[in-house]
All heavy atoms as an XYZ file, in Angstrom:
981
protein
N      44.032     39.843      9.621
C      42.928     39.529     10.502
C      42.563     38.049     10.331
O      42.430     37.566      9.218
C      41.727     40.421     10.192
C      40.511     40.089     10.999
S      39.096     41.104     10.546
C      39.016     42.140     11.972
N      42.407     37.368     11.422
C      42.059     35.947     11.406
C      40.603     35.779     10.957
O      39.709     36.470     11.443
C      42.249     35.364     12.803
C      42.039     33.893     12.893
C      42.323     33.396     14.297
C      42.052     31.914     14.383
N      42.334     31.389     15.710
N      40.336     34.829     10.008
C      38.953     34.640      9.537
C      38.080     33.974     10.603
O      38.568     33.202     11.436
C      39.111     33.719      8.323
C      40.390     32.993      8.561
C      41.276     33.944      9.336
N      36.814     34.300     10.571
C      35.853     33.659     11.467
C      35.680     32.202     11.056
O      35.713     31.887      9.863
C      34.505     34.370     11.399
C      34.481     35.820     11.857
C      33.110     36.421     11.598
C      34.831     35.923     13.337
N      35.482     31.343     12.015
C      35.254     29.929     11.749
C      33.962     29.502     12.426
O      33.669     29.938     13.532
C      36.408     29.082     12.279
C      37.711     29.367     11.585
C      38.839     28.493     12.120
O      38.607     27.498     12.782
N      40.063     28.875     11.825
N      33.208     28.677     11.756
C      31.986     28.148     12.364
C      32.101     26.633     12.470
O      32.797     25.991     11.683
C      30.747     28.557     11.565
O      30.821     28.056     10.258
N      31.414     26.071     13.417
C      31.464     24.639     13.664
C      30.136     23.970     13.324
O      30.085     22.954     12.661
C      31.807     24.345     15.148
C      33.106     25.007     15.563
C      31.826     22.847     15.412
C      34.340     24.498     14.860
N      29.032     24.575     13.763
C      27.741     23.897     13.652
C      26.623     24.899     13.920
O      26.819     25.885     14.613
C      27.698     22.778     14.708
C      26.472     21.947     14.730
C      26.564     20.836     15.771
O      27.209     21.029     16.812
O      25.981     19.777     15.518
N      25.456     24.600     13.367
C      24.259     25.359     13.701
C      23.158     24.350     14.015
O      23.043     23.325     13.339
C      23.836     26.317     12.565
C      22.695     27.210     13.024
C      23.481     25.565     11.303
C      22.408     28.372     12.070
N      22.429     24.597     15.089
C      21.342     23.713     15.485
C      20.117     24.570     15.798
O      20.232     25.609     16.435
C      21.701     22.911     16.738
C      22.714     21.828     16.529
C      22.848     20.955     17.750
C      23.690     21.519     18.812
N      25.094     21.275     18.775
N      18.973     24.080     15.385
C      17.718     24.741     15.725
C      17.176     24.172     17.025
O      17.354     22.987     17.315
C      16.700     24.530     14.608
N      16.502     25.011     17.801
C      15.741     24.565     18.960
C      14.317     24.336     18.485
O      13.656     25.263     18.012
C      15.756     25.622     20.066
C      17.003     25.599     20.903
C      18.142     26.247     20.481
C      17.008     24.937     22.120
C      19.293     26.245     21.258
C      18.153     24.925     22.903
C      19.306     25.578     22.470
N      13.849     23.106     18.594
C      12.514     22.739     18.124
C      11.592     22.600     19.321
O      11.887     21.854     20.257
C      12.573     21.428     17.317
C      13.463     21.622     16.092
C      11.178     20.972     16.931
C      13.675     20.369     15.293
N      10.461     23.314     19.314
C       9.527     23.219     20.441
C       8.715     21.927     20.389
O       8.574     21.310     19.329
C       8.620     24.436     20.235
C       8.662     24.699     18.769
C      10.025     24.271     18.305
N       8.192     21.535     21.534
C       7.350     20.344     21.587
C       6.152     20.589     22.498
O       6.299     21.109     23.602
C       8.146     19.138     22.085
O       8.613     19.355     23.403
N       5.007     20.204     22.020
C       3.771     20.331     22.799
C       3.757     19.297     23.919
O       3.352     19.581     25.039
C       2.566     20.154     21.886
C       1.246     20.425     22.546
C       0.124     20.373     21.522
C      -1.191     20.765     22.156
N      -2.267     20.809     21.156
N       4.172     18.078     23.600
C       4.299     16.991     24.563
C       5.701     16.425     24.373
O       5.972     15.713     23.405
C       3.222     15.931     24.309
C       3.295     14.750     25.252
O       4.422     14.274     25.549
O       2.237     14.271     25.683
N       6.586     16.762     25.277
C       8.009     16.452     25.151
C       8.255     14.958     24.924
O       9.003     14.575     24.019
C       8.737     16.953     26.403
C      10.238     16.971     26.315
C      10.894     17.657     25.305
C      11.007     16.324     27.273
C      12.277     17.704     25.234
C      12.388     16.358     27.228
C      13.026     17.042     26.209
N       7.647     14.104     25.733
C       7.874     12.659     25.610
C       7.352     12.113     24.280
O       7.986     11.253     23.663
C       7.260     11.907     26.791
C       7.929     12.204     28.127
C       9.430     11.957     28.139
O       9.875     10.933     27.562
O      10.169     12.782     28.722
N       6.209     12.607     23.821
C       5.669     12.179     22.523
C       6.603     12.604     21.397
O       6.857     11.831     20.469
C       4.257     12.752     22.308
O       3.398     12.227     23.325
C       3.704     12.407     20.948
N       7.126     13.814     21.478
C       8.048     14.292     20.446
C       9.343     13.493     20.449
O       9.894     13.182     19.390
C       8.330     15.784     20.631
O       7.179     16.542     20.335
N       9.839     13.144     21.631
C      11.029     12.292     21.712
C      10.759     10.977     20.997
O      11.563     10.523     20.170
C      11.434     12.049     23.186
C      12.061     13.318     23.768
C      12.385     10.853     23.303
C      12.331     13.256     25.259
N       9.625     10.368     21.275
C       9.268      9.096     20.628
C       9.162      9.268     19.114
O       9.629      8.421     18.351
C       7.954      8.584     21.207
C       7.553      7.232     20.660
C       6.211      6.763     21.216
O       5.604      7.405     22.058
N       5.753      5.640     20.708
N       8.549     10.359     18.662
C       8.393     10.630     17.232
C       9.755     10.680     16.537
O       9.974      9.999     15.534
C       7.649     11.956     17.035
C       7.536     12.395     15.609
C       6.520     11.929     14.806
C       8.446     13.300     15.063
C       6.400     12.341     13.481
C       8.344     13.712     13.749
C       7.313     13.236     12.954
N      10.674     11.474     17.070
C      11.965     11.643     16.407
C      12.815     10.371     16.468
O      13.535     10.064     15.519
C      12.693     12.878     16.946
C      12.041     14.137     16.436
C      11.319     14.979     17.273
C      12.090     14.452     15.078
C      10.688     16.113     16.777
C      11.466     15.583     14.575
C      10.772     16.406     15.428
O      10.139     17.530     14.932
N      12.701      9.620     17.535
C      13.398      8.338     17.583
C      12.791      7.363     16.572
O      13.518      6.632     15.908
C      13.346      7.754     18.992
C      14.247      8.497     19.956
C      14.143      7.987     21.375
O      13.076      7.652     21.866
N      15.278      7.949     22.060
N      11.489      7.380     16.433
C      10.806      6.484     15.499
C      11.233      6.740     14.059
O      11.412      5.798     13.283
C       9.272      6.613     15.631
O       8.893      6.234     16.962
C       8.536      5.750     14.631
N      11.430      8.005     13.694
C      11.797      8.292     12.303
C      13.298      8.184     12.047
O      13.754      8.425     10.936
C      11.248      9.640     11.793
C      11.851     10.835     12.519
C       9.729      9.653     11.868
C      11.503     12.189     11.895
N      14.083      7.818     13.072
C      15.482      7.501     12.825
C      16.526      8.412     13.432
O      17.719      8.215     13.195
N      16.110      9.402     14.215
C      17.097     10.247     14.889
C      17.527      9.582     16.191
O      16.740      8.911     16.852
C      16.523     11.634     15.184
C      16.449     12.524     13.979
C      15.304     12.569     13.211
C      17.525     13.312     13.612
C      15.224     13.378     12.088
C      17.461     14.132     12.489
C      16.316     14.162     11.735
N      18.782      9.781     16.566
C      19.329      9.245     17.806
C      19.323     10.347     18.857
O      19.790     11.458     18.590
C      20.774      8.755     17.593
O      20.764      7.731     16.607
C      21.394      8.239     18.874
N      18.798     10.028     20.053
C      18.840     10.984     21.147
C      20.150     10.767     21.895
O      20.376      9.711     22.477
C      17.650     10.818     22.085
C      17.616     11.872     23.178
S      16.096     11.875     24.170
C      16.177     10.254     24.925
N      21.019     11.762     21.876
C      22.334     11.654     22.505
C      22.312     12.111     23.954
O      23.123     11.663     24.763
C      23.361     12.456     21.714
N      21.398     13.021     24.279
C      21.277     13.476     25.660
C      19.879     14.047     25.884
O      19.177     14.402     24.935
C      22.336     14.534     25.995
O      22.109     15.715     25.254
N      19.502     14.105     27.152
C      18.204     14.650     27.546
C      18.368     15.207     28.950
O      18.305     14.468     29.930
C      17.126     13.565     27.498
C      15.742     14.090     27.853
O      15.562     15.256     28.183
N      14.765     13.212     27.800
N      18.613     16.498     29.028
C      18.882     17.139     30.311
C      18.089     18.439     30.425
O      18.089     19.256     29.502
C      20.378     17.480     30.444
C      21.305     16.289     30.378
C      21.199     15.384     31.598
O      20.880     15.890     32.689
O      21.412     14.172     31.434
N      17.418     18.619     31.544
C      16.744     19.870     31.893
C      15.832     20.380     30.789
O      15.820     21.564     30.463
C      17.777     20.932     32.290
C      18.608     20.503     33.473
C      19.662     21.518     33.856
O      19.810     22.565     33.238
N      20.406     21.205     34.891
N      15.064     19.472     30.179
C      14.077     19.880     29.190
C      14.616     20.156     27.802
O      13.922     20.751     26.976
N      15.843     19.728     27.524
C      16.423     19.875     26.183
C      17.055     18.540     25.796
O      17.953     18.046     26.481
C      17.478     21.002     26.112
C      18.090     21.073     24.718
C      16.865     22.345     26.491
N      16.563     17.967     24.700
C      17.095     16.697     24.200
C      17.860     16.957     22.907
O      17.363     17.638     22.010
C      15.966     15.698     23.965
N      19.070     16.420     22.845
C      19.932     16.578     21.675
C      19.748     15.365     20.766
O      19.950     14.231     21.187
C      21.392     16.708     22.120
C      22.395     16.687     20.992
C      22.390     17.674     20.012
C      23.363     15.691     20.911
C      23.322     17.657     18.978
C      24.291     15.666     19.886
C      24.266     16.647     18.928
O      25.180     16.633     17.918
N      19.324     15.624     19.515
C      19.096     14.576     18.526
C      20.045     14.746     17.359
O      20.378     15.867     16.976
C      17.664     14.650     17.988
C      16.647     14.048     18.897
C      16.007     14.818     19.853
C      16.310     12.707     18.800
C      15.064     14.272     20.699
C      15.373     12.145     19.640
C      14.738     12.926     20.595
N      20.431     13.606     16.770
C      21.252     13.681     15.566
C      20.966     12.476     14.675
O      20.475     11.431     15.113
C      22.742     13.756     15.913
C      23.282     12.520     16.561
N      23.787     11.456     15.856
C      23.377     12.180     17.867
C      24.180     10.524     16.694
N      23.937     10.930     17.927
N      21.271     12.659     13.412
C      21.302     11.579     12.426
C      22.498     11.879     11.546
O      22.508     12.884     10.822
C      20.021     11.535     11.590
C      20.007     10.404     10.614
N      20.583     10.501      9.366
C      19.541      9.147     10.724
C      20.435      9.359      8.745
N      19.812      8.504      9.545
N      23.509     11.041     11.653
C      24.788     11.276     10.990
C      25.274     12.672     11.367
O      25.446     12.956     12.545
C      24.675     11.014      9.499
C      24.361      9.547      9.233
C      24.087      9.225      7.786
O      23.754     10.089      6.986
N      24.214      7.950      7.447
N      25.490     13.582     10.415
C      26.044     14.896     10.775
C      24.980     15.990     10.880
O      25.311     17.169     10.913
C      27.145     15.312      9.787
C      26.615     15.476      8.376
O      25.493     15.107      8.084
N      27.427     16.032      7.497
N      23.713     15.622     10.958
C      22.616     16.588     11.116
C      22.076     16.484     12.536
O      21.902     15.382     13.061
C      21.492     16.299     10.124
S      22.015     16.407      8.407
N      21.813     17.631     13.166
C      21.356     17.595     14.549
C      20.423     18.763     14.862
O      20.367     19.750     14.135
C      22.553     17.609     15.500
O      23.315     18.782     15.338
N      19.695     18.605     15.960
C      18.825     19.662     16.475
C      18.607     19.440     17.961
O      18.937     18.377     18.504
C      17.482     19.702     15.728
C      16.633     18.472     15.886
C      15.720     18.364     16.920
C      16.753     17.418     14.999
C      14.943     17.225     17.062
C      15.979     16.279     15.127
C      15.069     16.181     16.175
N      18.051     20.448     18.616
C      17.737     20.374     20.035
C      16.227     20.453     20.206
O      15.597     21.418     19.772
C      18.421     21.527     20.783
C      19.949     21.502     20.699
C      20.530     22.855     21.059
C      20.512     20.419     21.585
N      15.656     19.435     20.803
C      14.226     19.410     21.087
C      14.032     19.992     22.482
O      14.694     19.567     23.435
C      13.701     17.970     21.040
C      12.206     17.798     21.301
C      11.380     18.341     20.138
C      11.884     16.328     21.556
N      13.141     20.961     22.581
C      12.947     21.595     23.878
C      11.559     21.319     24.446
O      10.592     21.190     23.711
C      13.205     23.092     23.794
C      12.376     23.838     22.785
C      12.760     25.297     22.677
O      13.287     25.881     23.612
N      12.494     25.893     21.537
N      11.505     21.203     25.745
C      10.248     21.005     26.453
C       9.597     22.370     26.633
O       9.527     22.923     27.731
C      10.490     20.318     27.798
C       9.201     19.881     28.452
O       8.132     19.941     27.859
N       9.296     19.450     29.690
N       9.179     22.917     25.525
C       8.589     24.257     25.462
C       7.611     24.259     24.312
O       7.900     23.703     23.254
C       9.688     25.298     25.208
C       9.161     26.652     24.842
C       8.726     27.534     25.812
C       9.082     27.042     23.507
C       8.232     28.786     25.470
C       8.584     28.285     23.153
C       8.161     29.159     24.132
N       6.457     24.863     24.519
C       5.454     24.908     23.453
C       4.846     26.286     23.358
O       4.440     26.881     24.360
C       4.344     23.882     23.706
C       3.244     23.919     22.674
C       3.452     23.412     21.395
C       2.001     24.472     22.969
C       2.460     23.441     20.439
C       0.990     24.496     22.022
C       1.221     23.983     20.755
O       0.237     24.012     19.810
N       4.794     26.774     22.148
C       4.049     27.975     21.809
C       3.446     27.705     20.436
O       4.180     27.523     19.463
C       4.962     29.199     21.786
C       4.199     30.491     21.578
C       5.122     31.684     21.568
O       6.095     31.712     20.819
N       4.815     32.660     22.397
N       2.135     27.631     20.380
C       1.442     27.252     19.146
C       1.906     28.075     17.954
O       2.170     27.533     16.889
C      -0.070     27.368     19.330
C      -0.843     26.934     18.089
C      -2.334     26.907     18.345
C      -3.171     26.583     17.146
N      -2.614     25.840     16.062
N       1.994     29.366     18.120
C       2.381     30.241     17.013
C       3.770     29.885     16.473
O       4.003     29.895     15.272
C       2.354     31.694     17.476
C       2.002     32.663     16.409
C       1.810     34.063     16.977
O       2.122     34.363     18.128
N       1.297     34.950     16.151
N       4.683     29.543     17.367
C       6.027     29.157     16.938
C       5.980     27.833     16.184
O       6.538     27.715     15.088
C       6.961     29.044     18.144
C       8.371     28.517     17.856
C       9.109     29.386     16.850
C       9.156     28.402     19.151
N       5.303     26.833     16.745
C       5.216     25.518     16.077
C       4.559     25.630     14.712
O       5.003     24.995     13.755
C       4.431     24.535     16.946
S       5.344     23.988     18.398
N       3.514     26.421     14.618
C       2.784     26.562     13.358
C       3.565     27.323     12.294
O       3.180     27.304     11.124
C       1.441     27.250     13.595
C       0.453     26.376     14.352
O       0.702     25.165     14.503
O      -0.573     26.916     14.802
N       4.644     27.998     12.688
C       5.404     28.806     11.735
C       6.849     28.352     11.554
O       7.597     28.968     10.801
C       5.379     30.276     12.161
C       4.031     30.896     11.935
O       3.648     31.161     10.812
N       3.272     31.076     13.010
N       7.215     27.284     12.227
C       8.587     26.802     12.123
C       8.691     25.749     11.021
O       7.891     24.828     10.959
C       9.033     26.190     13.459
C      10.464     25.667     13.520
C      11.482     26.767     13.234
C      10.729     25.039     14.878
N       9.656     25.919     10.134
C       9.906     24.958      9.066
C      11.399     24.654      9.042
O      12.222     25.565      9.113
C       9.481     25.501      7.705
C       9.660     24.493      6.584
S       9.380     25.094      4.887
C       7.908     26.050      5.018
N      11.718     23.363      8.953
C      13.103     22.931      8.865
C      13.292     22.194      7.551
O      12.350     21.601      7.028
C      13.441     22.008     10.034
C      13.348     22.748     11.368
C      12.527     21.968     12.335
C      14.728     23.013     11.891
N      14.503     22.238      7.038
C      14.810     21.565      5.783
C      15.906     20.539      6.040
O      16.953     20.862      6.603
C      15.284     22.569      4.732
C      15.521     21.951      3.403
N      16.782     21.613      2.971
C      14.672     21.579      2.435
C      16.689     21.068      1.763
N      15.418     21.039      1.424
N      15.655     19.301      5.644
C      16.628     18.225      5.770
C      16.949     17.724      4.371
O      16.067     17.247      3.667
C      16.062     17.087      6.635
C      16.945     15.855      6.824
C      18.233     16.205      7.571
C      16.168     14.773      7.573
N      18.199     17.867      3.977
C      18.652     17.401      2.669
C      19.178     15.976      2.840
O      20.018     15.723      3.709
C      19.743     18.328      2.135
C      20.189     18.122      0.700
C      19.039     18.355     -0.274
C      21.341     19.061      0.383
N      18.672     15.055      2.021
C      19.004     13.636      2.164
C      19.428     13.038      0.833
O      19.266     13.646     -0.223
C      17.796     12.832      2.726
C      17.381     13.360      4.086
C      16.624     12.837      1.755
N      19.933     11.822      0.903
C      20.176     11.002     -0.279
C      19.110      9.915     -0.286
O      18.740      9.407      0.778
C      21.571     10.376     -0.232
C      22.682     11.392     -0.389
C      24.032     10.720     -0.423
C      25.127     11.767     -0.575
N      26.458     11.170     -0.554
N      18.633      9.543     -1.453
C      17.613      8.506     -1.628
C      16.294      8.896     -0.954
O      15.844      8.265      0.005
C      18.104      7.153     -1.133
C      17.253      5.999     -1.672
O      16.188      6.252     -2.294
O      17.653      4.840     -1.466
N      15.702      9.947     -1.480
C      14.460     10.495     -0.938
C      13.342      9.460     -0.894
O      12.575      9.414      0.063
C      14.022     11.707     -1.772
C      12.797     12.450     -1.246
C      13.130     13.193      0.040
C      12.277     13.411     -2.297
N      13.257      8.631     -1.917
C      12.203      7.609     -1.949
C      12.318      6.673     -0.739
O      11.309      6.318     -0.124
C      12.257      6.815     -3.253
C      11.984      7.691     -4.454
O      10.839      8.138     -4.614
O      12.926      7.951     -5.227
N      13.529      6.293     -0.414
C      13.754      5.412      0.735
C      13.378      6.119      2.042
O      12.765      5.520      2.934
C      15.202      4.933      0.765
C      15.503      3.968      1.855
N      14.895      2.736      1.954
C      16.341      4.058      2.913
C      15.342      2.109      3.025
N      16.224      2.886      3.622
N      13.746      7.391      2.181
C      13.371      8.163      3.363
C      11.848      8.223      3.500
O      11.306      8.002      4.584
C      13.948      9.583      3.286
C      15.322      9.687      3.864
C      16.508      9.411      3.234
C      15.657     10.079      5.183
N      17.545      9.624      4.088
C      17.061     10.039      5.294
C      14.916     10.487      6.286
C      17.740     10.380      6.461
C      15.592     10.829      7.455
C      16.977     10.768      7.537
N      11.175      8.550      2.411
C       9.715      8.677      2.447
C       9.068      7.356      2.850
O       8.189      7.318      3.728
C       9.195      9.153      1.082
C       7.758      9.522      1.087
N       6.753      8.609      0.845
C       7.143     10.718      1.313
C       5.590      9.216      0.911
N       5.802     10.498      1.201
N       9.506      6.270      2.229
C       8.931      4.959      2.522
C       9.214      4.535      3.960
O       8.330      4.046      4.666
C       9.473      3.902      1.550
C       8.789      2.559      1.679
C       7.318      2.626      1.298
O       6.976      3.087      0.228
N       6.440      2.184      2.192
N      10.436      4.729      4.410
C      10.819      4.335      5.764
C      10.036      5.112      6.814
O       9.507      4.530      7.770
C      12.335      4.519      5.973
O      13.025      3.696      5.023
C      12.755      4.147      7.377
N       9.948      6.431      6.652
C       9.196      7.246      7.610
C       7.722      6.852      7.600
O       7.112      6.685      8.659
C       9.380      8.751      7.312
C      10.811      9.179      7.679
C       8.352      9.587      8.067
C      11.164     10.588      7.270
N       7.153      6.688      6.423
C       5.741      6.281      6.324
C       5.509      4.952      7.026
O       4.551      4.801      7.799
C       5.311      6.168      4.865
O       5.378      7.409      4.224
N       6.370      3.986      6.769
C       6.232      2.657      7.374
C       6.366      2.709      8.897
O       5.587      2.087      9.618
C       7.271      1.680      6.816
C       7.022      1.300      5.360
O       5.927      1.604      4.829
O       7.934      0.712      4.752
N       7.368      3.451      9.378
C       7.620      3.507     10.820
C       6.513      4.239     11.572
O       6.177      3.873     12.697
C       8.978      4.158     11.102
C      10.145      3.262     10.758
C      11.453      3.926     11.116
C      12.610      2.968     10.899
N      13.876      3.508     11.369
N       5.952      5.287     10.965
C       4.935      6.072     11.672
C       3.535      5.489     11.547
O       2.710      5.671     12.441
C       4.950      7.528     11.188
C       6.161      8.340     11.622
C       6.136      9.722     10.989
C       6.243      8.451     13.141
N       3.262      4.785     10.458
C       1.940      4.174     10.295
C       1.736      3.140     11.392
O       2.562      2.264     11.595
C       1.815      3.512      8.921
O       1.889      4.492      7.913
N       0.652      3.272     12.111
C       0.350      2.340     13.190
C       1.104      2.611     14.478
O       0.976      1.856     15.440
N       1.907      3.679     14.525
C       2.675      3.994     15.733
C       1.822      4.678     16.793
O       2.210      4.743     17.959
C       3.870      4.899     15.393
O       3.414      6.192     15.018
N       0.678      5.224     16.372
C      -0.153      5.979     17.296
C       0.297      7.421     17.461
O      -0.322      8.190     18.192
N       1.367      7.802     16.786
C       1.877      9.168     16.865
C       1.188     10.048     15.822
O       0.988      9.618     14.688
C       3.392      9.185     16.632
C       4.220      8.455     17.682
C       5.643      8.237     17.172
C       4.230      9.230     18.984
N       0.848     11.255     16.217
C       0.224     12.196     15.286
C       1.279     12.718     14.312
O       2.370     13.104     14.725
C      -0.398     13.360     16.050
N       0.938     12.700     13.031
C       1.844     13.213     12.008
C       1.052     13.368     10.722
O      -0.040     12.838     10.575
C       3.031     12.266     11.778
C       2.679     11.024     11.012
C       2.920     10.941      9.653
C       2.082      9.943     11.633
C       2.583      9.801      8.922
C       1.748      8.797     10.925
C       2.001      8.727      9.572
N       1.642     14.099      9.789
C       1.126     14.103      8.420
C       2.333     14.093      7.493
O       3.387     14.633      7.822
C       0.215     15.302      8.150
O       0.945     16.496      8.170
N       2.153     13.440      6.351
C       3.225     13.342      5.369
C       2.612     13.516      3.988
O       1.534     13.001      3.714
C       3.978     11.989      5.505
C       5.251     11.978      4.671
C       3.080     10.815      5.206
C       6.199     10.830      5.003
N       3.280     14.289      3.159
C       2.780     14.525      1.801
C       3.461     13.562      0.837
O       4.520     13.010      1.147
C       3.072     15.966      1.338
O       4.493     16.154      1.249
C       2.459     16.996      2.288
N       2.879     13.385     -0.341
C       3.583     12.617     -1.380
C       4.840     13.383     -1.819
O       4.959     14.592     -1.615
C       2.579     12.550     -2.529
C       1.263     12.916     -1.951
C       1.538     13.791     -0.769
N       5.751     12.680     -2.439
C       6.945     13.325     -2.999
C       6.524     14.150     -4.202
O       5.711     13.722     -5.011
C       7.979     12.261     -3.416
C       8.505     11.534     -2.177
C       9.118     12.886     -4.218
C       9.403     10.347     -2.476
N       7.090     15.355     -4.292
C       6.796     16.193     -5.450
C       8.090     16.763     -6.026
O       9.099     16.878     -5.336
C       5.823     17.317     -5.081
O       6.322     18.089     -4.028
N       8.027     17.107     -7.303
C       9.172     17.700     -7.999
C       9.006     19.210     -7.975
O       7.955     19.735     -8.347
C       9.230     17.192     -9.439
C       9.287     15.687     -9.491
C      10.323     15.163    -10.454
O      11.055     15.956    -11.047
O      10.380     13.937    -10.577
N      10.037     19.903     -7.540
C       9.989     21.359     -7.429
C      10.650     22.002     -8.648
O      11.588     21.437     -9.216
C      10.678     21.810     -6.133
C      10.068     21.217     -4.880
C       8.597     21.555     -4.705
O       8.094     22.548     -5.222
N       7.887     20.719     -3.958
N      10.182     23.183     -9.039
C      10.749     23.847    -10.222
C      12.214     24.247    -10.058
O      12.894     24.505    -11.036
C       9.852     25.070    -10.421
C       9.094     25.250     -9.171
C       9.070     23.927     -8.461
N      12.720     24.289     -8.831
C      14.113     24.667     -8.606
C      15.057     23.460     -8.630
O      16.212     23.544     -8.244
C      14.277     25.447     -7.293
C      13.690     24.788     -6.087
C      14.285     23.853     -5.280
C      12.392     25.002     -5.550
N      13.431     23.476     -4.277
C      12.250     24.174     -4.410
C      11.312     25.810     -5.895
C      11.099     24.128     -3.640
C      10.167     25.763     -5.119
C      10.072     24.937     -4.012
N      14.546     22.296     -9.100
C      15.402     21.143     -9.310
C      15.589     20.249     -8.097
O      16.622     19.590     -7.969
N      14.601     20.218     -7.246
C      14.665     19.375     -6.062
C      13.381     18.564     -5.963
O      12.315     19.027     -6.352
C      14.825     20.244     -4.810
C      14.882     19.477     -3.508
S      15.184     20.569     -2.100
C      16.953     20.769     -2.277
N      13.491     17.349     -5.461
C      12.321     16.545     -5.106
C      12.208     16.620     -3.591
O      13.227     16.577     -2.892
C      12.506     15.087     -5.536
C      12.643     14.913     -7.025
C      12.996     13.475     -7.399
N      11.915     12.569     -7.026
C      12.067     11.462     -6.287
N      13.242     11.106     -5.828
N      11.038     10.693     -6.017
N      10.970     16.709     -3.081
C      10.826     16.759     -1.637
C       9.442     16.309     -1.184
O       8.543     16.090     -2.002
C      11.157     18.143     -1.084
C      10.193     19.246     -1.487
O       9.159     18.964     -2.127
O      10.463     20.409     -1.153
N       9.310     16.141      0.122
C       8.018     15.900      0.752
C       8.008     16.623      2.088
O       9.058     17.004      2.606
C       7.726     14.401      0.916
C       8.617     13.662      1.874
C       8.286     13.533      3.217
C       9.792     13.056      1.430
C       9.104     12.832      4.102
C      10.608     12.351      2.296
C      10.270     12.237      3.640
N       6.812     16.837      2.610
C       6.667     17.523      3.891
C       6.191     16.543      4.947
O       5.333     15.696      4.696
C       5.680     18.678      3.778
S       6.285     20.016      2.737
N       6.750     16.683      6.132
C       6.398     15.884      7.287
C       6.102     16.840      8.432
O       6.894     17.743      8.702
C       7.568     14.961      7.657
C       7.442     14.153      8.937
C       6.348     13.088      8.801
C       8.781     13.509      9.287
N       4.957     16.664      9.070
C       4.598     17.496     10.220
C       4.651     16.648     11.479
O       4.071     15.567     11.533
C       3.191     18.098     10.042
O       3.151     18.815      8.808
C       2.851     19.045     11.169
N       5.370     17.147     12.493
C       5.516     16.389     13.735
C       4.284     16.571     14.630
O       3.386     17.359     14.304
C       6.839     16.753     14.423
C       6.813     18.005     15.271
O       5.783     18.711     15.323
O       7.838     18.297     15.906
N       4.205     15.874     15.751
C       3.014     15.947     16.601
C       2.718     17.335     17.168
O       1.590     17.609     17.589
C       3.328     14.969     17.743
C       4.313     14.018     17.176
C       5.134     14.829     16.208
N       3.700     18.227     17.172
C       3.488     19.588     17.681
C       3.111     20.578     16.595
O       2.811     21.724     16.885
C       4.764     20.078     18.390
O       5.091     19.225     19.461
N       3.175     20.145     15.336
C       2.850     21.028     14.222
C       4.057     21.605     13.507
O       3.911     22.437     12.612
N       5.265     21.192     13.891
C       6.489     21.664     13.241
C       6.599     20.989     11.874
O       6.454     19.773     11.759
C       7.735     21.363     14.094
C       9.016     21.723     13.351
C       7.658     22.103     15.429
N       6.854     21.783     10.848
C       6.932     21.288      9.474
C       8.377     21.024      9.081
O       9.243     21.885      9.234
C       6.321     22.313      8.512
C       6.365     21.963      7.027
C       5.486     20.759      6.741
C       5.923     23.160      6.199
N       8.619     19.817      8.596
C       9.912     19.434      8.038
C       9.739     19.271      6.538
O       8.847     18.581      6.087
C      10.370     18.091      8.614
C      10.863     18.157     10.017
C      10.097     18.250     11.148
C      12.218     18.115     10.443
N      10.901     18.266     12.248
C      12.211     18.181     11.847
C      13.437     18.025      9.769
C      13.390     18.164     12.586
C      14.594     18.000     10.514
C      14.561     18.072     11.899
N      10.587     19.913      5.771
C      10.638     19.704      4.329
C      11.876     18.862      4.089
O      12.993     19.301      4.371
C      10.697     21.048      3.611
C      10.728     20.891      2.119
C      10.352     22.181      1.412
N       9.231     21.821      0.551
C       8.092     22.451      0.469
N       7.880     23.513      1.192
N       7.157     22.050     -0.336
N      11.670     17.635      3.618
C      12.760     16.690      3.417
C      12.966     16.554      1.901
O      12.033     16.219      1.181
C      12.433     15.336      4.075
C      12.207     15.577      5.588
C      13.551     14.335      3.832
C      11.760     14.377      6.365
N      14.175     16.875      1.471
C      14.413     16.951      0.034
C      15.715     16.318     -0.421
O      16.604     16.020      0.370
N      15.759     16.154     -1.746
C      16.936     15.595     -2.402
C      17.185     16.402     -3.670
O      16.264     16.646     -4.448
C      16.675     14.128     -2.750
C      17.769     13.468     -3.547
C      17.434     12.026     -3.896
O      16.274     11.754     -4.312
O      18.314     11.177     -3.774
N      18.441     16.794     -3.867
C      18.788     17.484     -5.112
C      18.741     16.496     -6.274
O      19.089     15.334     -6.121
C      20.193     18.091     -5.014
C      20.226     19.264     -4.075
O      19.291     20.052     -3.996
N      21.307     19.382     -3.331
N      18.324     17.002     -7.445
C      18.296     16.130     -8.616
C      19.541     16.321     -9.436
O      20.217     17.255     -9.409
C      17.069     16.438     -9.473
C      15.825     16.009     -8.786
C      14.598     16.199     -9.678
O      14.583     17.034    -10.559
N      13.587     15.408     -9.427
């Protein structure tokens, strides 16, 4: 029997204000590769997601994504610098050390979607 093969997995991320969310993700360093019929494809190196022109508060308030990076301190500083004074709604936590051997911080986008950005130690 031939083994199953997978290529990629992408989450659909909702947005309360599609254009504001596009600006937010571009500001923090994601590249928008396409934007068709209310779905924008974003990527940063080999990580990607689909931003959708769809909003449901309950979904945004309960959606969490995890982005594993190298040089967490640089990511935290860069995102903080780029978003400060941008006029975009966001929240960012300080970096913390987790008991499972990871350092991370949380970033909330303008729609309320939570990103946990971490680095293995």
